C-alpha positions in Angstrom: 71.6 149.1 137.6 68.6 146.8 138.0 66.8 145.6 134.9 63.3 144.5 134.1 62.0 142.7 131.0 58.4 142.6 129.9 57.1 140.1 127.5 53.7 141.3 126.3 51.5 138.7 124.5 48.0 137.3 123.8 47.0 133.8 124.9 43.7 132.0 124.9 44.5 129.5 127.6 45.2 131.5 130.8 45.4 128.4 133.0 48.1 126.8 130.7 50.2 130.0 130.9 49.8 130.2 134.7 50.8 126.5 135.0 53.9 127.1 132.9 54.9 130.1 135.2 54.3 128.0 138.3 56.4 125.2 136.8 59.3 127.7 136.2 59.2 128.6 139.9 58.9 125.1 141.2 61.6 123.5 139.2 64.3 125.7 140.5 64.7 127.9 137.4 64.2 131.0 139.5 67.6 130.3 141.1 69.2 131.8 138.0 72.0 134.2 139.0 70.8 137.7 139.3 67.1 136.8 139.0 65.1 138.9 141.6 61.6 137.8 140.8 58.8 138.1 138.4 55.1 138.5 137.8 52.4 137.3 135.4 50.0 140.2 134.8 46.7 140.3 132.9 45.3 143.4 131.3 41.9 144.3 132.8 40.7 146.1 129.7 42.1 143.7 127.0 40.9 140.1 127.5 43.5 137.5 126.7 46.4 140.0 126.9 49.2 139.4 129.4 52.6 140.7 130.6 55.3 138.5 131.9 57.7 140.6 134.0 61.1 139.4 135.0 63.4 141.4 137.3 67.2 141.1 137.4 70.0 142.7 139.2 71.5 143.9 135.9 71.1 143.7 132.1 74.1 141.4 132.0 72.4 138.9 134.4 69.3 139.0 132.2 71.3 138.3 129.1 73.1 135.4 130.8 69.7 134.0 131.8 68.6 134.2 128.2 71.5 131.9 127.2 70.6 129.2 129.8 69.3 125.9 128.3 66.4 125.9 130.8 65.4 129.4 129.7 65.5 128.5 126.0 63.4 125.4 126.6 60.9 127.2 128.7 60.6 130.0 126.2 59.9 127.5 123.4 57.1 126.1 125.5 55.7 129.6 126.2 55.7 130.4 122.4 53.4 127.4 121.8 50.8 128.9 124.2 50.8 132.5 122.9 48.8 133.8 120.0 51.0 135.8 117.5 54.3 137.3 118.2 55.3 138.6 121.7 56.5 142.1 122.2 59.7 142.4 124.4 60.3 145.6 126.4 63.7 146.1 128.1 63.7 148.5 131.0 66.3 149.9 133.3 65.0 150.5 136.8 65.6 154.1 137.8 63.9 154.1 141.2 61.9 151.8 143.5 59.2 153.2 145.7 56.2 152.3 147.8 57.3 149.1 149.3 
């Protein structure tokens, strides 16, 4: 079963967060086994609030990705950019539609 993780957080420097996400993509980290893609989303009605979405082919692949050195280092860098504590949402994909 496919799996999606959301990291919901506040940040005051949007450009720094976007740069960090682009760096993740450009340095080959998106080649992690089972990683299907991701998105950085911004709330329209809550300035400074974001969702980082990461899609995997399974929960097990996501957990293996969390244990990678690259992921741990990147997460530490993200934590320096966010305000407060992030909220993690772990979601099983029940159906895909519309594309």
